[in-house]
C-alpha positions as CSV (number, residue, x, y, z in Angstrom):
1,X,-28.1,2.0,-38.0
2,X,-27.9,2.7,-34.2
3,X,-24.8,4.3,-32.9
4,X,-23.8,4.0,-29.3
5,X,-21.3,6.5,-27.8
6,X,-19.9,7.6,-24.5
7,X,-19.7,11.3,-23.9
8,X,-18.7,12.7,-20.5
9,X,-19.2,9.2,-19.0
10,X,-22.8,8.9,-20.3
11,X,-23.7,6.2,-22.8
12,X,-26.0,7.6,-25.5
13,X,-27.6,6.0,-28.5
14,X,-28.9,7.6,-31.7
15,X,-30.3,6.0,-34.8
16,X,-29.3,7.4,-38.2
17,X,-30.4,5.6,-41.3
18,X,-27.8,5.2,-44.0
19,X,-28.5,6.8,-47.4
20,X,-27.5,6.4,-50.9
21,X,-24.2,8.1,-51.7
22,X,-24.1,11.3,-53.7
23,X,-24.6,10.5,-57.3
24,X,-27.2,7.8,-56.8
25,X,-30.1,8.6,-59.1
26,X,-32.5,5.9,-58.3
27,X,-34.4,8.2,-56.0
28,X,-33.3,11.6,-57.1
29,X,-35.1,14.8,-56.1
30,X,-35.3,18.2,-57.8
31,X,-33.1,20.5,-55.9
32,X,-35.4,23.5,-56.5
33,X,-38.4,21.6,-55.1
34,X,-36.5,20.6,-52.0
35,X,-35.3,24.2,-51.5
36,X,-38.9,25.4,-51.7
37,X,-39.8,23.1,-48.8
38,X,-37.2,24.5,-46.4
39,X,-38.3,27.1,-43.9
40,X,-37.0,30.6,-44.3
41,X,-36.6,32.5,-41.0
42,X,-34.2,34.6,-39.0
43,X,-31.2,32.8,-37.5
44,X,-30.9,32.4,-33.8
45,X,-27.1,32.6,-33.0
46,X,-27.3,33.2,-29.2
47,X,-25.6,30.7,-27.0
48,X,-23.4,28.9,-29.6
49,X,-20.2,27.2,-28.5
50,X,-18.3,24.6,-30.6
51,X,-18.0,22.6,-27.4
52,X,-21.7,21.9,-27.6
53,X,-21.0,19.6,-30.6
54,X,-18.8,16.7,-29.4
55,X,-16.9,15.9,-32.6
56,X,-14.3,13.5,-34.0
57,X,-15.8,10.5,-32.2
58,X,-16.3,6.9,-33.3
59,X,-20.0,6.8,-33.0
60,X,-20.7,4.0,-35.5
61,X,-18.4,1.6,-33.7
62,X,-16.1,0.8,-36.7
63,X,-12.9,1.6,-34.7
64,X,-12.3,4.9,-36.6
65,X,-13.3,8.4,-35.4
66,X,-15.2,10.5,-37.9
67,X,-12.1,12.5,-39.0
68,X,-10.0,9.4,-39.7
69,X,-12.9,7.8,-41.4
70,X,-13.3,10.7,-43.9
71,X,-9.6,10.9,-44.5
72,X,-9.7,7.2,-45.5
73,X,-12.8,7.6,-47.5
74,X,-11.8,10.6,-49.5
75,X,-8.2,9.7,-50.3
76,X,-7.9,9.2,-54.1
77,X,-5.1,6.7,-53.5
78,X,-5.1,3.7,-51.2
79,X,-4.5,5.3,-47.8
80,X,-1.9,3.9,-45.4
81,X,-3.6,3.3,-42.1
82,X,-2.3,2.2,-38.8
83,X,-4.7,-0.5,-37.9
84,X,-4.1,-0.3,-34.2
85,X,-5.8,3.1,-33.7
86,X,-7.2,3.7,-37.2
87,X,-4.8,6.6,-37.8
88,X,-4.3,7.6,-41.5
89,X,-0.6,7.8,-42.0
90,X,-0.6,8.8,-45.6
91,X,-2.9,9.5,-48.5
92,X,-3.6,11.8,-51.4
93,X,-6.6,14.1,-51.3
94,X,-8.1,16.4,-54.0
95,X,-9.9,19.3,-52.3
96,X,-13.2,19.7,-54.1
97,X,-13.5,23.4,-53.0
98,X,-10.4,24.6,-54.8
99,X,-9.1,21.6,-56.8
100,X,-5.8,21.4,-54.9
101,X,-4.1,18.1,-54.4
102,X,-2.8,17.6,-50.9
103,X,-0.5,14.9,-49.7
104,X,0.2,16.1,-46.1
105,X,-2.7,15.1,-43.8
106,X,-1.9,18.1,-41.6
107,X,-2.9,20.3,-44.5
108,X,-6.3,18.6,-44.8
109,X,-9.3,19.8,-42.9
110,X,-12.5,17.7,-42.5
111,X,-15.2,20.2,-43.1
112,X,-18.7,20.2,-41.9
113,X,-20.3,21.3,-45.1
114,X,-23.0,23.1,-43.1
115,X,-20.8,24.4,-40.3
116,X,-21.6,23.6,-36.7
117,X,-22.3,27.3,-36.0
118,X,-24.5,27.6,-39.1
119,X,-26.4,24.4,-37.9
120,X,-26.8,26.0,-34.5
121,X,-28.1,29.2,-35.9
122,X,-30.5,27.3,-38.1
123,X,-32.2,25.1,-35.5
124,X,-29.6,22.9,-33.8
125,X,-29.9,25.2,-30.8
126,X,-33.0,23.2,-29.9
127,X,-31.4,19.8,-30.3
128,X,-30.3,17.4,-27.5
129,X,-26.6,16.8,-26.9
130,X,-27.1,13.4,-28.6
131,X,-28.5,14.9,-31.7
132,X,-25.7,17.5,-31.9
133,X,-23.1,14.7,-31.5
134,X,-24.8,12.7,-34.3
135,X,-24.6,15.7,-36.6
136,X,-21.0,16.6,-35.8
137,X,-19.9,13.0,-36.6
138,X,-22.3,12.1,-39.4
139,X,-20.5,9.7,-41.8
140,X,-23.7,7.9,-42.8
141,X,-24.2,10.4,-45.6
142,X,-21.0,11.5,-47.4
143,X,-22.5,14.9,-48.1
144,X,-22.2,15.9,-44.5
145,X,-18.4,15.9,-44.1
146,X,-15.7,16.4,-46.8
147,X,-11.9,16.4,-46.8
148,X,-10.8,19.9,-48.1
149,X,-7.6,21.8,-48.2
150,X,-7.0,23.7,-45.0
151,X,-6.8,27.0,-46.9
152,X,-10.1,26.6,-48.6
153,X,-11.8,25.4,-45.4
154,X,-10.5,28.4,-43.5
155,X,-11.8,30.7,-46.2
156,X,-15.2,29.1,-46.0
157,X,-15.3,29.1,-42.2
158,X,-18.9,29.1,-41.0
159,X,-20.3,31.1,-44.0
160,X,-23.4,30.1,-45.9
161,X,-23.7,30.3,-49.7
162,X,-24.8,33.9,-49.6
163,X,-21.2,34.7,-48.5
164,X,-19.1,31.9,-49.9
165,X,-19.0,29.4,-52.7
166,X,-16.2,27.1,-53.8
167,X,-13.6,28.7,-56.1
168,X,-13.7,25.5,-58.2
169,X,-16.6,26.5,-60.5
170,X,-17.2,22.9,-61.6
171,X,-18.1,22.0,-58.0
172,X,-20.5,24.8,-57.2
173,X,-23.7,23.0,-58.2
174,X,-22.6,19.8,-56.3
175,X,-21.9,22.0,-53.3
176,X,-25.3,23.7,-53.4
177,X,-27.0,20.3,-53.9
178,X,-25.2,19.0,-50.8
179,X,-26.0,22.1,-48.8
180,X,-29.7,21.8,-49.6
181,X,-29.7,18.1,-48.8
182,X,-28.1,18.6,-45.4
183,X,-30.4,21.4,-44.4
184,X,-33.5,19.4,-45.5
185,X,-32.3,16.1,-44.0
186,X,-31.6,17.6,-40.6
187,X,-34.6,19.9,-40.6
188,X,-32.6,23.1,-40.5
189,X,-33.9,26.5,-41.7
190,X,-32.3,29.1,-44.0
191,X,-32.2,32.8,-43.7
192,X,-33.6,35.0,-46.4
193,X,-30.3,35.9,-48.1
194,X,-29.0,32.3,-48.0
195,X,-32.2,31.0,-49.5
196,X,-32.3,33.7,-52.1
197,X,-28.7,33.3,-53.2
198,X,-29.1,29.5,-53.6
199,X,-32.3,29.9,-55.6
200,X,-30.6,32.5,-57.9
201,X,-27.6,30.2,-58.6
202,X,-29.8,27.2,-59.2
203,X,-31.8,29.2,-61.7
204,X,-28.7,30.6,-63.5
205,X,-25.9,28.0,-63.2
206,X,-27.5,24.8,-62.0
207,X,-30.8,24.5,-63.9
208,X,-32.4,21.1,-63.4
209,X,-30.1,20.0,-60.6
210,X,-31.0,16.7,-59.1
211,X,-29.9,15.5,-55.6
212,X,-30.0,12.0,-54.1
213,X,-32.8,11.3,-51.6
214,X,-32.3,10.4,-48.0
215,X,-34.2,8.8,-45.2
216,X,-35.4,10.5,-42.0
217,X,-33.1,10.8,-39.0
218,X,-34.7,9.3,-35.9
219,X,-34.8,11.8,-33.0
220,X,-34.2,15.0,-35.0
221,X,-37.1,17.4,-35.2
222,X,-38.1,18.3,-38.8
223,X,-38.5,21.1,-39.6
224,X,-36.3,23.4,-37.5
225,X,-38.3,24.9,-34.6
226,X,-39.1,28.7,-34.4
227,X,-37.0,30.5,-31.8
228,X,-39.4,32.3,-29.4
229,X,-37.0,35.3,-29.3
230,X,-36.6,35.5,-33.0
231,X,-39.9,35.4,-34.9
232,X,-40.1,34.0,-38.4
233,X,-39.8,36.6,-41.1
234,X,-41.0,34.4,-43.9
235,X,-42.1,30.9,-44.4
236,X,-42.0,29.0,-47.6
237,X,-45.0,26.7,-47.5
238,X,-45.2,23.3,-49.1
239,X,-47.1,22.9,-52.3
240,X,-50.6,21.9,-51.3
241,X,-51.5,20.7,-54.7
242,X,-48.4,18.8,-55.7
243,X,-45.2,17.5,-54.2
244,X,-44.7,18.1,-50.5
245,X,-41.9,17.4,-48.1
246,X,-42.7,15.4,-44.9
247,X,-42.4,17.5,-41.8
248,X,-42.2,20.9,-43.5
249,X,-44.5,23.6,-42.3
250,X,-47.5,24.1,-44.5
251,X,-50.7,26.0,-45.1
252,X,-53.6,26.0,-45.2
253,X,-54.6,23.4,-42.6
254,X,-56.3,20.5,-44.2
255,X,-54.5,20.8,-47.6
256,X,-53.5,17.5,-49.2
257,X,-50.3,16.7,-51.0
258,X,-48.0,13.8,-52.2
259,X,-44.4,13.2,-51.1
260,X,-41.6,12.5,-53.7
261,X,-42.2,8.8,-53.0
262,X,-45.9,9.0,-53.8
263,X,-47.2,8.9,-50.2
264,X,-50.2,11.0,-49.4
265,X,-49.8,13.7,-46.8
266,X,-52.1,16.2,-45.0
267,X,-51.3,19.7,-43.6
268,X,-52.1,19.2,-39.9
269,X,-51.5,20.6,-36.5
270,X,-51.5,17.1,-35.0
271,X,-49.4,13.9,-35.5
272,X,-50.8,10.7,-36.9
273,X,-51.7,9.5,-33.4
274,X,-53.6,12.7,-32.7
275,X,-51.0,14.5,-30.5
276,X,-50.9,18.2,-31.0
277,X,-47.5,19.7,-32.1
278,X,-46.0,21.7,-29.3
279,X,-45.7,24.9,-31.4
280,X,-49.2,24.6,-32.8
281,X,-48.0,25.1,-36.4
282,X,-49.3,22.9,-39.1
283,X,-46.9,20.6,-41.0
284,X,-47.1,17.8,-43.6
285,X,-47.7,14.4,-42.0
286,X,-48.9,11.1,-43.5
287,X,-52.6,10.6,-43.8
288,X,-52.4,7.0,-42.5
C-alpha cells in the first residue's frame, strides 16, 4: 500500500507492502537461516536524535495515528474509541514482555520492538526522512510495534537482545523471532554480541523456531550499508549452495543460490539492469 503523509509542510509518499500477521505459517521461514543472512558489523551511533524519526503519525490514511492504531489492535477487550479523532478512551492490554494486565492507557507504551536508536545504529542513519517516518509508524506488520506495560518498556529502553529479554519466559522465542524479522525486513545489521546472543538462545531455547515471511519494502536499502567511518568487523555471507536471502551481502561473486520462495539468485556487484552497486560489494540479486 502507498502511504501519503505531510511532515513539516512537505507531502511525502512511501510504499510498504502489507504482510501476513505473526503466526501465519503459509510462508514460514527458519529463524536461524534468516539470522545467518543478516550482516554482522559494528554499530554507527553518531548523529542520532529521536526527532529524526517523525512518529505517531497517521501515514496509512485510516484516521488513526500509529499509537492509537496499536492501542486499538492490541486491546484484548473491545476498545472504546472516540470516532471523532480516533482516541482510544478505554481498553484492556496484556503486556507480552511481562504478562501484566493494564487497564489505564497512560500506563501503556507503544514500543518499537527494534528501538529507533537501535535502528539508527544498525543502518537507518543512511535512510531518507521518508524511510525513517515509515519505520517509526509501521503498522503494516504487527511485529514492528507492540503495546507493552510502561515499566517493561522503560526497562527495555533501546537495548538489543544481548542486554535485555522479556521477563515473560513464554514470550522470549516470539520476541526473538520478531526481532530477527524486523532486522531482516528493514535491511538492518546486527553487532557481534547481539547476533551471538540471539544465535545462542535459538540453539538452546527456541530450537526450530519459524517466523512468518514478509515482502520487500519499497525504497529501503537492503542490506544495511556499511558506515565509512566504522568498517565492518565481520560479515555473515549467504549460503552460496542453498537458501539465500535477497539483498544480503554474499561471496564469492558469481555464486548461485535459491531464495526461500524458490527463485534463483546470483551473487553480483551489479543490479539486474547492469547498474553497479554504489559500495561495490556483491549481494544476492535475481538472475532474471
